[in-house]
C-alpha angles and dihedrals in degrees: 000000000000122000116234089227119032123222140281100055122178104220125235111264140205142231124227122248133179096226136035105260116244132205141079119316101027121131120198132207135172112265107238121215105222145079117316109238132190106194123206116195115188112164108301091344118099119181124181120201123199124222090274094042099260117143116255104174096097091058095052107040093154093070099050098083092041089053090051088052096045103042130071116238116277107017143141117208136175125221149118132275111221139172113219122200130178088265098047140276116340113210092173089061089053092053091051088062093067091085128134095223112089091202091057092048091049092051093049091045088059096042099043109016118196131228131213117225110197123204106164143028117208101171137024130169106330094334126106101208100186094105093052119099117262092247090058093046090049092055090047091049093052091048094046103046125080104198121220138169093289103031126057141159118240118244117252133192139181090205113102092200091055090048089052090051091052090049091057102032099049098044094091089053091062100256111149100227135270134327117211118198132180107248093217095046125117124225104267110191114229094000126119098233098138129070126231124198112192131192115263120192135167131226137174112241135181121237108238100168147334144226123224124233115263087230129015104046097250135109109284098193142352117233111225130209142187132197122240126219091276093053094254114147115229133187107248104174143293143267126212105166098127135125121239091259092049090051090056092046091052090061090062093043094052100038095087090051097046117126098023119139112261125142098017097110097041140035110322132208125246102038102164120241138161087268094058104028093115095048128092103245098176112133139173123226123225133192104271101241104113118088125195135178115233136176123227136180104209138021115207108192104309099338139067112260094213134025111290120231117242111234108169146323117266107208088163093062124093107228092221090063093059096099138149087257086085088071122075109243118233116259123230107290134212116180089202088066089066104035136024108262110168113213090002093137122202 
């Protein structure tokens, strides 16, 4: 049997925007926080390509049979692999799956099973569907997929108010934001034809250390911390959004504080892993007295997923008051409340 679209396929991408676009023709979906996955089903064979075309199927064996059950044969669909927990989506658990040991992958597949959320179909039977409008592909996707406990179709709406409600309501569950897509648009591989609107929040953090630039002699990044309910200071992330002049000035600002105890009792920065083995993780601690306000787009557990953006210094703020209480805790989370997962349980 021949697939209607041959692998590898570079998925369609998105551009960031500050606001959810409004106007006729837009379709809105939750933005899932996981691994992008283009799935090729050809008879008993199921191949999963990552965003850069690398195979993922060996790392997620628990979704292969569910995909065989859910997809028509043959078919090519686009979606996201996620791991849902009672407190939201867990991206760290996804990263742990990319392990060379099959025994480790099998154990994690049983302990923290993944789910595939599908949002597009680009091939079915003998038909390459990429030139069809999104609204047509959406109807074909809904007709073609048989959801089960591990495979679901993302919700979609043309109602801006409903999209705004999703944007707010699903934030605590770890969803990234909202995707906006032109309803009449084709599927353009590798092009940024969709729009993503991500959450952006601010928080006051304490500077607990810094890393120097590899070249240039200035401060490369500030290491940020927050206090937990017991008063323990934990590394929460970093910010590096400084000009060359500001990096040099930071050296002078931090020099009197260098060497002070900061993250010793709590979570510390720079723990080596297979993800960071090639990076220079050396850092210098400082007495935690400086407070700054930063913006961030996503909180993963108790740390910022991406680099936070420095906004301003807060000399009026007592460092001890910079706690995790500033951040809204995630509510109890059921994936089945967002998507149709037959027999998914609680």
